[in-house]
C-alpha positions in Angstrom: 9.5 -24.1 61.2 12.7 -23.1 63.0 15.8 -23.9 60.8 19.3 -22.8 61.5 22.0 -22.5 58.9 25.6 -23.4 59.4 28.5 -20.9 59.4 29.5 -22.1 55.8 25.9 -21.6 54.6 25.6 -18.1 56.1 29.0 -17.1 54.5 27.7 -18.3 51.1 24.7 -16.0 51.4 26.8 -13.1 52.4 29.3 -13.7 49.5 26.6 -14.1 46.8 24.6 -11.1 48.2 27.5 -8.8 48.1 28.4 -10.0 44.6 24.9 -9.5 43.3 24.4 -6.1 44.9 27.3 -4.9 42.5 26.7 -7.2 39.6 22.9 -7.5 39.4 22.0 -3.9 40.6 18.8 -2.3 39.2 20.8 -0.5 36.7 22.6 -3.5 35.4 19.3 -5.4 35.2 17.8 -2.6 33.1 20.9 -2.7 30.9 20.3 -6.2 30.2 16.5 -5.7 29.6 17.2 -2.9 27.1 20.0 -4.7 25.3 17.9 -7.7 25.0 20.7 -9.7 26.4 20.3 -13.1 28.1 23.3 -12.6 30.4 26.4 -10.7 31.1 29.4 -12.9 29.9 31.9 -11.2 32.3 29.5 -11.8 35.2 28.8 -15.3 34.3 32.6 -16.0 34.1 33.1 -14.5 37.5 30.3 -16.6 39.0 32.1 -19.7 37.7 35.7 -18.9 38.2 35.7 -16.9 41.4 32.6 -18.0 43.2 32.1 -21.5 41.7 28.3 -21.0 41.8 27.6 -23.0 38.7 29.3 -26.1 40.2 27.7 -25.6 43.7 25.2 -28.4 43.5 27.4 -30.7 41.2 29.3 -33.6 42.7 33.0 -33.0 43.3 34.1 -35.8 40.9 32.5 -33.7 38.1 34.3 -30.5 39.1 31.6 -29.2 41.5 31.4 -28.4 45.2 29.2 -31.2 46.1 26.4 -29.2 47.9 22.7 -29.8 47.4 19.3 -28.2 47.2 19.7 -26.2 50.6 22.7 -24.5 49.3 21.3 -24.0 45.9 18.2 -22.5 47.5 20.4 -19.9 49.3 21.8 -18.7 46.1 18.5 -18.7 44.2 17.0 -16.8 47.1 19.7 -14.1 46.6 19.2 -14.1 42.8 15.4 -13.6 43.3 16.2 -10.5 45.5 18.2 -8.9 42.7 16.1 -10.4 39.7 19.4 -11.7 38.3 19.3 -11.8 34.5 21.1 -15.0 33.2 20.6 -18.8 32.5 21.6 -19.9 36.1 18.2 -21.2 37.0 17.9 -23.3 33.8 21.4 -24.5 33.7 22.1 -25.3 37.3 18.7 -25.7 39.1 17.0 -27.6 36.2 19.5 -29.5 34.1 22.3 -29.6 36.5 20.1 -31.3 39.3 18.6 -33.6 36.7 22.0 -34.9 35.5 23.1 -35.3 39.1 20.0 -37.4 39.7 20.3 -39.8 36.9 22.2 -43.1 37.0 24.1 -42.5 33.6 27.8 -42.0 34.2 28.2 -41.2 30.5 25.8 -38.4 30.5 27.3 -36.9 33.8 30.8 -37.1 32.6 29.8 -35.5 29.3 27.9 -32.5 30.5 28.4 -31.7 34.3 32.0 -30.7 34.2 31.1 -28.2 31.5 28.2 -26.8 33.5 30.5 -26.6 36.6 33.1 -24.5 34.9 30.6 -22.3 33.2 31.4 -23.2 29.7 27.9 -24.9 29.0 24.6 -23.4 29.5 21.6 -25.6 29.3 17.7 -25.7 29.3 15.1 -28.1 30.4 12.3 -28.6 27.8 9.4 -30.5 29.3 6.0 -28.7 28.8 4.2 -28.4 25.6 1.5 -26.0 24.6 -0.8 -27.0 27.4 2.0 -26.1 30.0 1.5 -29.4 31.8 4.1 -31.7 33.3 1.7 -34.7 32.9 3.4 -37.1 30.4 0.0 -38.0 29.0 0.1 -34.6 27.4 3.4 -35.1 25.6 3.3 -35.5 21.9 7.2 -35.0 21.4 8.6 -38.4 20.3 12.0 -39.9 20.5 12.9 -42.7 18.0 15.9 -44.8 17.7 18.1 -44.0 14.6 21.2 -46.1 14.0 23.5 -45.7 16.9 21.6 -42.8 18.4 18.2 -41.2 18.6 16.1 -38.6 16.9 13.7 -36.4 18.5 10.6 -34.6 16.9 8.0 -32.3 18.3 7.7 -29.0 20.0 8.2 -27.7 23.6 6.8 -24.4 24.9 7.7 -22.1 27.9 11.3 -23.4 27.9 13.3 -21.2 30.3 16.4 -19.4 28.6 16.3 -21.9 25.8 17.8 -19.2 23.3 21.1 -19.1 24.9 21.5 -22.8 25.7 24.2 -25.1 24.2 22.4 -28.0 25.5 18.6 -28.9 25.6 17.4 -31.8 27.8 14.0 -32.8 26.3 11.4 -35.0 27.9 9.8 -37.1 25.0 7.9 -40.3 24.6 10.0 -43.2 23.4 9.1 -46.7 22.4 9.6 -47.9 25.8 8.0 -45.1 27.7 9.0 -41.6 28.8 12.6 -40.6 28.3 15.0 -37.7 28.5 17.3 -36.7 25.6 20.2 -34.4 25.3 20.0 -32.3 22.1 22.5 -29.7 20.9 20.8 -26.4 20.9 22.4 -25.6 17.5 21.8 -29.1 15.8 20.1 -29.4 12.5 16.4 -29.7 12.7 16.2 -27.5 16.0 14.4 -24.2 15.8 14.2 -21.9 18.9 11.8 -18.9 19.0 11.5 -16.3 21.7 8.2 -16.0 23.4 6.7 -12.6 24.4 6.6 -13.1 28.1 5.4 -10.8 31.0 8.7 -11.1 32.9 11.3 -9.0 31.2 14.1 -10.6 33.3 13.5 -14.1 32.3 13.4 -15.5 28.7 10.9 -18.1 27.6 11.0 -19.9 24.3 9.4 -22.4 22.1 11.6 -25.2 20.8 10.7 -27.1 17.7 12.5 -30.2 16.6 12.3 -32.2 13.5 14.4 -35.4 13.7 17.0 -33.6 15.8 19.9 -35.9 16.7 19.9 -36.7 20.4 21.5 -38.7 23.0 19.4 -40.9 25.3 19.9 -40.0 29.0 19.6 -42.9 31.4 17.8 -45.1 29.0 17.0 -47.9 31.7 15.5 -45.4 34.1 11.8 -45.1 35.1 11.1 -42.0 33.1 7.9 -40.9 34.9 9.4 -41.2 38.3 12.4 -39.2 37.2 10.1 -36.5 35.8 8.3 -36.4 39.2 11.6 -36.0 41.0 12.9 -33.2 38.8 9.6 -31.5 39.1 9.9 -31.4 42.9 13.5 -30.2 42.5 12.4 -27.5 40.1 9.4 -26.2 42.0 11.6 -26.0 45.3 14.3 -24.2 43.5 11.6 -21.7 42.1 10.1 -21.3 45.6 13.5 -20.2 47.0 13.7 -17.6 44.4 10.2 -16.4 44.9 10.9 -16.0 48.7 13.9 -13.8 47.8 12.0 -11.6 45.6 9.2 -11.2 48.1 11.8 -10.2 50.6 13.4 -7.6 48.5 9.8 -6.1 47.6 9.0 -5.9 51.3 12.4 -4.0 52.0 11.8 -1.4 49.2 8.3 -0.8 50.7 9.6 -0.2 54.1 12.5 2.0 52.9 9.9 4.2 51.0 7.6 4.3 53.8 10.3 5.8 56.0 11.1 8.6 53.7 7.8 9.6 51.9 6.0 12.1 53.8 2.3 13.1 53.7 0.8 15.9 56.0 4.3 16.3 57.5 4.8 12.8 58.6 6.5 9.7 57.1 3.7 7.6 55.7 5.2 4.6 57.5 3.7 6.3 60.8 0.2 5.9 59.5 -1.7 2.7 60.6 -2.9 1.6 57.3 0.7 1.5 56.0 1.9 -0.2 59.2 -0.7 -2.9 58.6 0.3 -3.4 55.1 3.9 -3.8 56.0 3.1 -6.1 58.9 1.1 -8.4 56.7 3.8 -8.4 54.0 6.4 -9.4 56.7 4.1 -12.2 57.7 3.9 -13.5 54.1 7.7 -13.1 53.6 8.7 -15.0 56.6 6.1 -17.9 56.1 7.5 -18.1 52.5 11.0 -18.4 53.8 10.1 -21.1 56.1 8.1 -23.0 53.4 11.1 -22.8 51.0 13.7 -23.7 53.5 11.8 -26.7 54.9 11.0 -27.9 51.3 14.7 -27.6 50.3 15.9 -29.6 53.4 13.2 -32.3 52.8 13.9 -32.7 49.0 17.6 -32.9 49.8 17.0 -35.9 51.9 14.8 -37.4 49.2 12.3 -38.7 51.9 8.6 -39.6 51.4 7.6 -36.1 52.3 9.5 -34.5 49.5 6.5 -34.2 47.1 4.2 -32.8 49.8 6.9 -30.2 50.8 7.5 -29.2 47.2 3.8 -28.7 46.4 3.3 -26.6 49.6 6.2 -24.5 49.0 5.3 -23.7 45.5 1.7 -22.9 46.1 2.5 -20.7 49.1 5.6 -18.9 47.9 3.8 -18.2 44.5 0.9 -16.3 46.2 3.1 -14.7 48.9 5.4 -13.1 46.1 2.6 -11.8 44.2 0.8 -10.3 47.2 3.8 -8.6 48.4 4.8 -7.3 44.9 1.5 -5.9 44.6 1.4 -4.2 48.0 4.9 -2.7 47.3 3.3 -0.9 44.5 0.5 0.3 46.6 2.8 1.5 49.3 4.7 3.5 46.6 1.4 5.0 45.2 1.7 6.8 41.9 5.3 6.4 41.5 5.1 2.6 41.8 3.1 2.3 38.6 5.6 4.1 36.4 8.0 2.4 34.0 10.9 4.1 35.6 10.4 2.4 39.1 11.6 -1.1 39.6 8.4 -2.2 41.4 6.8 -3.4 38.2 9.7 -5.6 37.5 9.2 -7.5 40.7 5.5 -7.9 40.0 6.0 -9.2 36.6 8.5 -11.7 37.8 6.0 -12.7 40.5 3.1 -13.3 38.1 5.3 -15.1 35.7 6.8 -17.4 38.3 3.4 -17.9 39.8 2.2 -20.1 36.9 5.7 -21.5 36.0 5.7 -25.3 36.6 2.1 -25.2 37.7 -0.1 -22.6 39.4 -0.9 -22.4 43.1 -4.2 -24.1 42.5 -2.7 -27.0 40.6 -0.2 -27.6 43.4 -2.8 -27.3 46.2 -4.9 -29.9 44.3 -1.6 -32.1 44.0 -1.1 -31.6 47.7 -4.7 -32.7 48.5 -4.1 -35.8 46.4 -0.8 -36.6 48.2 -2.2 -36.4 51.7 -5.4 -38.1 50.8 -8.0 -35.4 51.0 
């Protein structure tokens, strides 16, 4: 597709790119990995106070900028390019968008202003051990308890749960599927780090035993809200994947220009030219899929679910393919721990199965279009 961005959107991209080139350089990313830190607090504050990124997709009445999935996709694309280490994806793309979608003024007033100013980080806890978004697989329960609720059960593969002050948990209530706000440090809550392939993104298991909770949008259709949040989540992830693929391509081309064999840059050899051309095709197609999905999901039209499934399936495979080819272009040095190529491949493989594999999304796409 052909999509043009406004001058304001282009300026947002340039601003975020310049910021991340300095604050999320390969050296800074490795520092965070080595320290086991989930974020750089100073950078997080700068993002909120100087750039307003945490409030980008939050309505103005709650302290945000009032933008939507398209602008958020631009930011996530740039973060994907730099493998940004921090809870932005979980806090803003997942929980922030969920709270913006629900018809619950109390919940929005309680949490959105704190997300917008950067003082609150959050995580969305949906999947359990099976890793499925199908509510039929959920064993976590929410039960009324006096004036509030209690949640019991376990959630797995929760992005950035360890650093989160708020957990938004999908659980089965007596009247159907519901969402519950749980304090990350509340009694009855235990959060355990999971060993993941991607060193730049933390995953955790969250266990709750009668943890005190607040019901979010109690009158809402929980299953329909879950579908909408799933679409928003996979489109946000697709934007990030497109950015990671673009950066992997750039590093491959840069290396092909300077690495010489037989007295010539390897980029002059036909085999390398073909690899890079194929990678470029994958990257541009991934961008088109992600941009289209973000624009359609922003409008909330009937094509949103189709566009989301298409973007996630294509961008997942494109990022993995380009990350692998980047290592091939680099040769032996690309396989070493000291080179950054492996970090992009690990992010690609982890993101490929997060929120559903390409195979699952293609099956979903086939169902949606009646094949």
